[in-house]
N, C-alpha and C positions, 0 to 999 in steps of 0.2 A: 804483731798486734797492729790493728788499724790506727792511724794517727788521728783521723777526723772522719765523721760521718755527716754528710749533707743530704737533706731531703728537699724535694721540690714537687710541686703539682701545678698543673695548668688546666684550664677549662676547655671544653669543646664549645661548639656554637651552633645556633640555628640561624640560617640565612633567610630573611623574610622576602627580600627582593633584590635584584641586581646581580645575582650569582651568574658567573660566566663572563661578565664584563670586566672582571678583575684579572683576566688572563692577558698577558703582555701583548700577544699577537693582535688582540682586539683594542685594548685601551691606548696603546701607543699611537694608533691611528685615529680612533674615534672617541677616546675618553671613556671612563666607566665609573660606576658607583655601586656600592653594596650597603644595605642596612642589615646588620646582624646583631644577635644578642648572645652573650655567653651564658651557658647553662652549667648547673652544678653536677656535671658528669665529667670526671677528671682522668688524666693520666698522671701517674706518680713516677718519680725517679729517685734513686738513692745511690749516692756515689761514696766510695771509700778510697782513700789514698793508702796504698800499700808500699811495702819496701821492695817489691819485685815486679817485673814486667808480666802482664797477663795477655793471653791471646784468645780468650773465650768469650769476649763481648760480641753480641750480634752485629751484623754488618753496618746497619744504620748507626747504632751507638758507637761502634768502633770508629766509624768515619768522623763522628762528632768529636771523639777524644783526640783523634789524629789532627783535626782541624785546629785544636787548641795547642798542638805541639806538645801534648802531655804524655806521660807514661806512668805505669804502675797504678792505674785507676781501675777499680772494679765498678761497673755501672749496671744497676738493676732497674728495670722499669716494669710497670704493670698498669692496667687500665680498668675502668669501670664500664667499659663498652666493648662489644665484640669487634673484631677486625672487619674492614671493608664496610663501615657503617654509615659513611657520608656526613659525619658531623665534625670533620677536620681532625680525625684521630691521629694520623701520622704526624701532622704538624704539632699537635699537642704533645705527643711523645718527644719530638725534637726540642720544642721550646722548654719543656720541663727538664730534659737532660742537659741542655745548654745552660739553663739557669742554675742547675745544681753545680756543674763544673765551673761555671763563672764564679760562684761563691767559694768553692773549694780552692781555686787557684788565686783568689784575691783580686780578680778582675773587677772592673767597674762598668760592665756593659749595661746600657739602658734597655728598657723594654723594646725600643725600636731596633737597637743594635742586635738584640737576641732574635727578634723576628727576622731581621735581614739575614743573619747567619743561618737560621733554620731554613729560610727560602733558598739560600745559595746551596746548602748541602743537599736538600731534597730535589729542587728543581734543576739545578745546574750540574752539580757533581754526580748525583744519582740519575739524573735525567727523567725524574717523575713529572709527568705533565700535570699542570694545574695552575691555579691563580694564587693571589696574594692574601686573600682574606683570612685563611685558616691560621697562618702564622701570626698575623696581627691580632686576631681575636684571642688567641691563646695567650699572647704576651700581655695585652692590655686588659682583657675582660670587659664586662659591662655592656652597655648599649652603645653601639657606634655606627656612624654613617661615614663610610670610607669612600674617598674620591680618588680616582686614578687618572693620570695623564702622562704624556711622554716625558715630562720634566720633573714631576713630583707625585708623591702619594701622601694624602692627608687623612688622618684618623681623627674624626670629629665626634666627641662624646655627645650623645643625644639626651636632652633633658625630657624625660617622660615622667609624668606624675606618678606618685606611689599608688594611687587608686587605679590608674591604668595598668600598671605592672601587676597588681593583684587581680584585676579583672582578667588580664591575659592569662595569668597562671591558672585561674579558675576555669576559663572557658576553652583552654587549649588541650588537645590530646596528642601525645607523642606515641607513635607505634613503631615497633621494630618488625620489619617485614621478612627479610631474608638476607643472607650475605649477597653482596652485589658483585658483579664482574668488576674488575679493577677499573677505577676511575681514570687511570692512565689511558686506557683504550678509548673511552668516551671523549676525553679531552684531546687526544691525538686526532681523532676524526673531526672534532670541532675546529681545531687549529688548522687542519688541512683545508676545511671548507672556508675558513676566514681568509687564508692566504690565496685561495682560488677565487675569492670574492663571490661566493655563492649567495645569490640574492636572498633566498629564503632564510638561510642561517643568519646573515647580517641583519636583515629586517627584524627577525625575532630578537636578536641581541639589542638592537636599537630600542625596541619596545620595552625589553627587559630593563634597560637603563632608565628609561622614562619612569617605569613603575617604581624604581628605587627611590626617586624623588617623591613620587605620589605617596608611597608607603610611609616614608618618613613624616610627611605632613599629617597623614591620618593617625599615626601613632602618637605624635606630639599633641595633636588635638584631642586624643582619646576616642576617636571614632573607630571602634573595634569592628563594627558591622562592615563599614567600608573597607577596612583593612582585610577582613576575611574574604570579602568578595573580590578584592584585588588579588588576593592570594590565589584564587581560582584562575584568574587571568594569567598570573605569573606562571602557573603550572602549564597552561596551554602553550605559552611562549617557550618554556623550557623544553617541552617535547618537540617543538619545531627546531630548536637550536642544538639539541643533543639527540642524535639518532637512536641511542639506546636508553633514553631516560625512563621509559616505561615499558611494561610488558603486560601480558594478559592478567596475571595475578594482581599487579599494582592497579591496573584499571578497575578491576573488580573491587578491590579494597576502597579505592576512591569513590566509586559509585555507591557503595554501601554507606560510606561515611556521609556523603551528601544527602542521601535519602533519609538518613537517621538524624539529620539536623546540623550538619557542618555547613558553614558559609563557603568554605574553600579550604584547600590544603595543597601540599606538594611534597615531593621527596626532597629530603635535605641532601645537599651535595650534587654531584654530577648526575645521579640517578641510577636506575637499574636495580635498586634494592636498598638495603640499609634502613634508615629511619625515614618515616613519613609523619608529618605533623599537620594538624587541622585547627582552625579557629572555628568554634561552634556557636550556635545560637544560645541565648541565655537559657541556662538550666537544661541544655540538651547534651552537655558534654558526657555525662555518665551513660546516656543512651548510645552516643557515638562510640564510646569506649567498649561497651558491651557488644555492640555490633562488630567492631573490629576484631575482638577476641574470637568471635564465632567464625571469622574468615580464616583464622590461623595466625593472625598478627598478634604480637605481644605488646600490650600497652606498658609504658614506662613512666613512672612518676618523675617529675623534674621541677626545679625552680630556676629562675634567672639568678645570675650572680654578678655582682659588680667587681668581684675580685678577678684579677688576671693571674699571671705567674706569681706563685708564693714559694719562698725558699726559707728553710730553717735548719738549724744545726741540732743534732741529737748528742 
């Protein structure tokens, strides 16, 4: 009989601006920033402490269990999103699993501790390329402006009015395009370009960082039109900094959305597929959503969430 059952869930995120500058190879030299919002699309974990050792946990989850020095734990995870979707899914899995085991074993890890552990397991032990924002967003939730430098990482909650949040939820459209190529490959190419000081990539990332600060100001002031137009600029810079960020289908979906009434949009995450989101002109969001559906994309309802990692016992 199981001794105890612990459940946990963590949210995914949408990154409005600054993505790519949260990668260590960039921000340790140049500094970085990201503004992202957690959304109510979750990964769930369930852990059970048994009286015997198990060997059938998947690789990532098995590594998390081993990192705690634990044994006899059965870990189950599931998600509300498809794999390779670009909204921080693997980090969300890791954070939810770590949060559940943390409670099961009576540890007292903080949200930052949990994010750090998730980063270490994914990025260092498993060698999966990527930045820091996904783990932090999953642990903290809410609306955050994250700043990265060689000596520290700061997670600053952003105070956005309730009316602006509601306006964003009304005028935004989130669409699922296709499974993407692994983000590891895109990040690996970007990291190589950074280390080689390739001017085009570095200049795009510098501009992306500047846009992170601009986007924060627009959202705090409630200027959604300006935020939407800046999103279009951010997408242009993402394509310059990530060689595989777009493709023919993504370009077509984007053009259709703009012609239908979107101010701007971009693929979430490293690019190449997964989710793409748009900020639309007033009362044009339903037209944009219908047009996206006709391209073969699938629109997905969502809301922002202020909750990060949540853990409870059954």
